[in-house]
GUKE-862752 format. One line per 8 residues: number of its first residue (from 1); for each residue x negated, y, z of C-alpha. Coordinates in pm, whole numbers, plus 50000, padded with zeros to 5 digits. Layout:
REM GUKE-862752
NUM	X:Y:Z  ...
REM end
This chain:
REM GUKE-862752
1	50004:49992:49976  49716:50233:49962  49594:50416:49656  49255:50314:49523  49005:50555:49414  48833:50269:49217  48939:49894:49105  48617:49773:49129
9	48465:49950:49428  48739:50086:49593  48869:49915:49977  49202:49790:49973  49295:49898:50317  49111:50252:50305  49316:50559:50227  49184:50868:50170
17	49159:51090:50462  49434:50951:50617  49712:51141:50846  49947:51021:51071  50340:51050:50944  50496:50859:51248  50435:50613:51523  50672:50315:51591
25	50720:50074:51848  50805:49773:51624  50713:49694:51275  51085:49675:51149  51092:50046:51215  50770:50111:51042  50872:49914:50729  51218:50072:50740
33	51071:50416:50678  50842:50292:50413  51155:50128:50252  51321:50464:50265  51058:50665:50119  51029:50387:49849  51408:50445:49768  51360:50845:49786
41	51078:50774:49466  50789:50862:49733  50454:50753:49624  50449:50426:49871  50113:50351:49749  49935:50623:49949  50049:50484:50292  49962:50207:50522
49	50101:50062:50812  49826:50019:51089  49906:49827:51412  49762:49961:51734  49694:49921:52085  49634:49551:52006  49665:49287:52303  49662:48895:52291
57	49938:48687:52406  49918:48326:52515  50196:48111:52524  50194:47835:52765  50346:47483:52590  50312:47239:52870  50082:47036:53097  49797:46843:52968
65	49770:46470:53136  49588:46180:52976  49945:46089:52815  49956:46374:52644  49588:46394:52519  49587:46061:52395  49912:46116:52220  49764:46431:52047
73	49471:46198:51943  49696:45958:51790  49863:46271:51616  49522:46405:51484  49412:46066:51385  49704:45993:51178  49629:46308:50957  49254:46248:50937
81	49306:45874:50844  49579:45985:50545  49294:46211:50440  49058:45965:50428  49218:45712:50263  49348:45948:49995  48907:46023:49930  48865:45669:49931
89	49130:45584:49663  49010:45874:49452  48636:45777:49444  48670:45397:49496  48983:45262:49394  49112:44925:49507  49385:44719:49418  49535:44679:49744
97	49597:45064:49826  49835:44938:50152  49528:44765:50270  49297:45079:50236  49558:45316:50398  49623:45063:50673  49261:45077:50758  49178:45443:50708
105	49458:45506:50980  49343:45280:51232  48961:45431:51178  49126:45784:51169  49355:45700:51497  49049:45529:51706  48830:45870:51643  49117:46101:51705
113	49164:45940:52057  48804:45876:52143  48694:46258:52072  49034:46355:52246  48968:46146:52556  48595:46301:52546  48696:46646:52503  48955:46619:52820
121	48721:46401:53038  48424:46687:52983  48678:46983:53070  48689:46835:53429  49043:46945:53508  48937:47311:53452  49227:47379:53186  49516:47132:53212
129	49767:47305:53009  49844:47325:52612  49911:47693:52488  49885:47912:52161  49754:48277:52150  49830:48531:51922  49689:48871:51863  49975:49114:51832
137	50017:49523:51820  50198:49715:52065  50290:50017:51839  50298:50062:51463  50131:50369:51305  50252:50505:50943  49969:50680:50749  49935:50860:50453
145	49683:51027:50228  49634:51382:50315  49763:51495:49970  50120:51359:50075  50095:51356:50413  50326:51662:50486  50557:51549:50181  50604:51212:50392
153	50659:51361:50743  50927:51640:50574  51123:51318:50391  51131:51107:50710  51250:51378:50891  51582:51368:50656  51622:51009:50705  51949:50906:50903
161	51878:50767:51227  51496:50806:51193  51313:50748:51549  50968:50905:51432  50732:50959:51722  50513:51268:51596  50170:51337:51737  50229:51597:52011
169	49987:51742:52288  50052:51583:52622  50224:51785:52843  49985:51938:53122  50124:51796:53457  50335:52071:53690  50157:52096:54010  50417:52299:54281
177	50307:52637:54358  50282:52676:54739  50556:52868:54862  50474:53265:54933  50560:53239:55303  50306:52952:55339  50054:53117:55138  50072:53481:55271
185	50206:53440:55605  50099:53662:55861  49823:53523:56130  49974:53400:56455  49816:53568:56746  49902:53475:57158  50186:53674:57280  50092:53950:57503
193	50056:53894:57888  50352:54000:58074  50336:54332:58319  50273:54259:58681  50588:54376:58898  50509:54689:59019  50528:54771:59407  50643:55062:59570
201	50318:55231:59711  50059:55086:59500  49821:55331:59423  49705:55177:59116  50044:55247:58955  50127:55608:58810  50384:55810:59002  50738:55764:58859
209	50902:56057:58729
REM end
């Protein structure tokens, strides 16, 4: 989905000065936008969908035991035996092809079981489960070449129900300002000591008018 600068030397997955058109949570949303642009006669060969923020997901399928290990060895051995029988029959044709198949299957099953059991024994129980792994993207960014990026953004804005997350600067955290009373409160001093009671005839007291 990119425009090649040269059919011989250009990289199929490279765009010329790519710019972001939008960021989407699922691949289906990004694909829907590209379909809309294609229906609107936009040159979609200048676009690319890039999965970002990759993560690895491991799905646990079940517990490994000697039974499951040996059964897996038998299944792999059957596949190996069939391939071996076809190779032998292609290079060394024989009259009894069924005997060749049975002989190759027996060898394949034996080899598969032995290797599966040996591998499980060497693991010492460190991985007693089976699983499959896959690398998935958490977000999908739609990129366009610089010469059509503005046009792509304008057209996407007219798309009904478009959920486009454009690049916007992150908002600065709002720090609550201190209250005026807390910031400019007058300093507190201890209250003045009460005056001693006056007694008549005390020479230290001024005469009353």
